[in-house]
C-alpha positions as CSV (number, residue, x, y, z in Angstrom):
1,X,-11.3,-4.0,11.8
2,X,-8.5,-2.8,14.1
3,X,-6.1,-0.5,12.3
4,X,-3.0,-2.2,13.8
5,X,-4.3,-5.6,12.7
6,X,-4.9,-4.3,9.2
7,X,-1.4,-2.8,9.0
8,X,0.1,-6.1,10.3
9,X,-1.8,-8.1,7.7
10,X,-0.6,-5.8,4.9
11,X,3.1,-6.1,5.8
12,X,2.7,-9.9,6.4
13,X,1.4,-10.1,2.8
14,X,4.3,-8.0,1.6
15,X,6.7,-10.5,3.2
16,X,5.6,-13.3,0.9
17,X,7.0,-11.6,-2.2
18,X,9.5,-9.1,-0.7
19,X,12.6,-11.1,-1.6
20,X,11.8,-10.7,-5.2
21,X,13.6,-7.3,-4.9
22,X,16.9,-9.2,-4.5
23,X,16.8,-9.9,-8.3
24,X,16.6,-6.1,-9.1
25,X,19.8,-4.3,-9.8
26,X,18.7,-0.9,-8.2
27,X,17.9,-2.8,-5.0
28,X,21.2,-4.6,-5.0
29,X,23.0,-1.3,-5.4
30,X,21.0,0.2,-2.6
31,X,22.1,-2.6,-0.3
32,X,25.7,-2.3,-1.4
33,X,25.6,1.5,-0.8
34,X,24.6,1.0,2.8
35,X,27.1,-1.8,3.3
36,X,30.0,0.2,2.0
37,X,29.1,3.3,4.1
38,X,29.4,1.3,7.4
39,X,32.6,2.8,8.9
40,X,35.6,0.6,9.7
41,X,35.6,-0.5,13.3
42,X,31.8,-0.5,13.8
43,X,30.9,-3.4,16.0
44,X,27.1,-3.1,16.5
45,X,24.4,-2.4,13.9
46,X,20.6,-2.1,14.2
47,X,18.4,-2.3,11.1
48,X,15.2,-0.5,12.1
49,X,12.4,-2.0,9.9
50,X,14.6,-5.0,8.9
51,X,11.9,-6.7,6.9
52,X,13.1,-10.2,5.7
53,X,16.7,-9.5,6.6
54,X,18.2,-8.7,3.2
55,X,20.4,-5.8,4.5
56,X,21.4,-7.7,7.6
57,X,22.4,-10.7,5.5
58,X,24.5,-8.4,3.3
59,X,26.2,-7.0,6.5
60,X,26.9,-10.5,7.7
61,X,28.6,-11.4,4.5
62,X,30.7,-8.3,4.7
63,X,31.7,-8.6,8.3
64,X,31.4,-11.9,10.3
65,X,32.2,-10.1,13.6
66,X,29.5,-7.4,13.3
67,X,26.9,-7.8,16.0
68,X,23.6,-7.5,14.2
69,X,20.2,-6.5,15.5
70,X,16.9,-6.0,13.7
71,X,13.4,-4.7,14.6
72,X,10.3,-5.1,12.5
73,X,6.5,-5.0,13.0
74,X,5.8,-8.1,11.0
75,X,6.4,-11.5,12.6
76,X,6.4,-13.2,9.2
77,X,9.2,-10.9,8.0
78,X,11.2,-11.6,11.2
79,X,10.8,-15.4,10.7
80,X,12.2,-15.1,7.2
81,X,15.0,-12.9,8.4
82,X,15.9,-15.4,11.1
83,X,16.5,-18.1,8.4
84,X,19.0,-15.9,6.7
85,X,21.0,-14.6,9.7
86,X,20.4,-17.0,12.6
87,X,22.9,-15.3,14.9
88,X,21.2,-11.9,14.6
89,X,19.1,-10.5,17.5
90,X,15.6,-10.0,15.9
91,X,12.8,-8.4,17.8
92,X,9.2,-7.5,17.0
93,X,8.7,-3.8,17.6
94,X,6.9,-0.7,16.4
95,X,9.0,2.2,15.1
96,X,6.2,4.6,16.1
97,X,7.2,3.9,19.8
98,X,10.2,3.5,22.0
99,X,12.8,1.0,20.8
100,X,13.7,-1.8,23.3
101,X,17.3,-0.7,23.6
102,X,19.3,1.5,26.0
103,X,20.7,4.9,24.9
104,X,23.8,4.6,22.8
105,X,23.5,0.9,22.0
106,X,24.7,0.9,18.4
107,X,27.6,2.1,16.3
108,X,25.4,2.1,13.2
109,X,21.6,2.4,12.7
110,X,20.0,1.9,9.4
111,X,16.4,2.5,8.3
112,X,15.9,1.7,4.6
113,X,12.6,2.1,2.8
114,X,10.7,2.3,6.1
115,X,10.4,5.9,7.3
116,X,7.6,6.7,4.9
117,X,5.3,4.3,6.8
118,X,5.7,5.6,10.3
119,X,3.2,8.0,11.8
120,X,5.6,10.7,12.8
121,X,9.0,10.6,11.0
122,X,10.5,13.2,13.2
123,X,9.8,11.2,16.4
124,X,11.1,8.0,14.8
125,X,14.3,9.7,13.8
126,X,14.7,11.0,17.4
127,X,14.4,7.5,18.7
128,X,16.9,6.1,16.1
129,X,19.4,8.8,17.2
130,X,18.8,7.9,20.9
131,X,20.0,4.4,20.4
132,X,23.0,5.5,18.4
133,X,26.4,6.0,20.0
134,X,28.1,9.4,20.0
135,X,30.0,9.5,16.7
136,X,27.9,6.7,15.3
137,X,26.4,6.6,11.8
138,X,22.7,6.9,10.9
139,X,21.7,5.9,7.4
140,X,18.2,6.4,6.2
141,X,16.7,6.1,2.7
142,X,13.0,6.4,1.7
143,X,11.0,6.9,-1.5
144,X,10.4,10.3,-3.1
145,X,6.8,11.3,-3.5
146,X,6.3,10.1,-7.1
147,X,8.7,7.3,-8.0
148,X,8.7,5.9,-11.5
149,X,8.7,2.2,-12.2
150,X,10.4,2.9,-15.6
151,X,13.5,4.3,-13.8
152,X,14.0,1.0,-12.0
153,X,13.5,-1.0,-15.2
154,X,16.0,1.2,-17.1
155,X,18.7,0.9,-14.5
156,X,18.2,-2.9,-14.3
157,X,18.2,-3.2,-18.1
158,X,21.5,-1.2,-18.3
159,X,23.1,-4.2,-16.6
160,X,21.0,-7.2,-17.5
161,X,19.7,-6.1,-20.9
162,X,16.1,-5.6,-21.9
163,X,15.6,-9.2,-23.0
164,X,16.0,-10.3,-19.4
165,X,14.4,-7.2,-17.8
166,X,10.9,-7.4,-19.4
167,X,10.2,-11.0,-18.3
168,X,11.5,-10.1,-14.8
169,X,8.9,-7.3,-14.6
170,X,6.2,-9.8,-15.3
171,X,7.4,-12.1,-12.6
172,X,7.3,-9.3,-10.0
173,X,3.7,-8.4,-10.5
174,X,2.8,-9.0,-6.8
175,X,5.5,-6.5,-5.8
176,X,4.2,-4.0,-8.3
177,X,0.7,-4.3,-7.0
178,X,1.7,-3.9,-3.4
179,X,3.8,-0.8,-4.1
180,X,0.9,0.6,-6.1
181,X,-1.2,0.3,-2.9
182,X,1.5,2.0,-0.9
183,X,1.8,5.0,-3.1
184,X,-2.0,5.3,-3.4
185,X,-2.1,5.4,0.4
186,X,0.6,8.0,0.3
187,X,-1.5,10.2,-1.9
188,X,-4.3,9.9,0.7
189,X,-1.9,11.1,3.4
190,X,-1.5,7.7,5.2
191,X,2.2,7.6,4.4
192,X,4.8,10.3,4.3
193,X,6.9,10.6,1.2
194,X,9.3,13.4,2.1
195,X,10.7,15.9,-0.4
196,X,14.4,16.8,-0.3
197,X,13.8,20.1,1.4
198,X,12.0,18.4,4.3
199,X,14.8,15.8,4.5
200,X,17.4,18.5,4.7
201,X,15.7,20.0,7.7
202,X,15.4,16.6,9.5
203,X,19.1,15.7,8.9
204,X,21.4,18.5,10.0
205,X,24.2,18.0,9.4
206,X,24.2,15.1,6.9
207,X,25.1,14.1,3.4
208,X,21.9,13.8,1.4
209,X,21.6,12.7,-2.2
210,X,19.6,10.3,-4.4
211,X,19.6,6.5,-4.6
212,X,17.6,3.5,-5.8
213,X,17.5,4.5,-9.4
214,X,17.1,8.1,-8.3
215,X,13.7,7.3,-6.8
216,X,14.9,7.5,-3.1
217,X,16.6,10.1,-1.1
218,X,19.5,8.8,1.0
219,X,20.8,10.5,4.1
220,X,24.0,9.6,6.0
221,X,24.6,11.4,9.3
222,X,27.1,11.2,12.2
223,X,25.7,11.7,15.7
224,X,27.4,14.7,17.3
């Protein structure tokens, strides 16, 4: 079976249950963190690897004038995204290649929980910077090498309580299984879970810290 078709099939399957993340407090906080980091006056935003459009939808709710664009590899994810933000420009694209935008097209570029899945993270970051305006903001977050499900549950339970958290974990079994596959592939070297030292080399200068129940690194950089 062709590798690209296999990859597309996997992410199309993920699309069927991806929005279950919206009910998880750490994911809600991650979206809010990106949203609040968008600088005042930004007029254009690209979400690279936009998935089902959750971040773009949050951006639209925060700013009705922001011109939104999204790129993703999965057609099913893009169709779901279109139902949430009909006015966004959504394109099918591969973050391993050249993005279909001119240099300096966007005031903000986001790439959330995606970078681990590209073939060459450094090349993808170069391309994300290319389409960013001078002085624009690049925000990237991606999982650490060994995330712990228990950390997500504890953070969610700190808000919702354990009596609501445990049944939720049961309802999200499909998400848990798919992420187990992702991290198994990571251990085999198919995906790239970067440690903080590597991230610091890739983002110079940038603010780098932890997010998503401390299971992600989060980098925010201004293009010089």
